[in-house]
N, C-alpha and C positions, 0 to 999 in steps of 0.2 A: 601298947598299941599304935599299929601301923598304918596305913592304907597305901593301896597302891590307883592311879591316877594315870591321865592322858592328856596329853598338850603334846603339841604342837609333834600333834602323828610320833607319839615316844610315850613312854610306860614308864611310869618313875615310882619311886618305892619312898612314900613318904612319912617319916619319923617324927612327932613335935622337937623343937629347940633345933632342929640342924636344918641348911642350906644344900639345897639344892639345885647344880648348876638346867636350865634348862633354854629351851630355842626363844630367843630374842621376843619380848610383849610389848605393844606401845603401854609402858607402863614406868614413870616415874619413881625415881630413887624415894625412899620412905611410905610411898600407896600401896595402900590395901591390895591385894588381888585372889581369885577363890577361883577354884577347876566345880562344877558340880560332876564332870563326867569321873567318878569313880567305879571303878571296878569290884574291887575285895577292898574291902577293911577289917581287920581281926584285932577283940578286943582279950581281953583277959581272960571272957569269958568263953565267948563263941567268935565263929568266924563266917563273916557273911557278903557270897557271891552276888553279884550280878550279873544280871543276861541280858542286856550285854550290862545296865549300869545299874548298882544300888541306889534306889530308891530314896531320896531322901540326906545323901549322903554328901558333905561338900570337903573339900579341906581350900583352908583359907591362912594367906605365908604374907610378908612383906617383902616386896623387894630390895635389895644389898645394895646391889652392884647390874651398872651395866656395863659391856664391859665387851671384848674379841678376843679372843681364841689365837692359842700358837700359828702362827703363819706356815700354810704346807703349801711345797712345791709341789712342782708336777714338772713333768717332762716327758713331751712327744718322742719317736724317734721312728725312721723308719728306714734301713738299714740298706746300704747303694742308691740312695734315688734322694738325697742332697735338704733328705725333710726334716728338722728338729722344730719342737715348740718348748716352751717355757712361760708360766705363766705361776703366778703366788695365790692364794684364797687364806684370808680368813675371818672364822666363822663369827657371826656377833651371838650372845648370849645374855641371858639373865640370872642372875643367880639373887632366889627366894629361899624365906629363912622362913621354914612351916614355925604356925605359931597354933593351929587347932586342926583339929579333924574333927567333924559333927559325926556321928553318922546316926 
């Protein structure tokens, strides 16, 4: 059984007992979170596709970690114009272990 849900403008595949890396959520480590924007649910016997969301479906999970990803260097350069800019960015993320998929 698995489900496709939407969080933070991205679509993610949820399989029970797997960890999913999401955009940063306002939740503490150990807290339960639920996602109601389920786009598709596949069970052993059927596939339910929503238009746009599956009615009554919900994905619940537990926050495992709050963190930041690897640093990305951004370098802008224009030749012959003495223009150089460099900065870095680290994207914040939330790791969620999927506990249950309610279809």
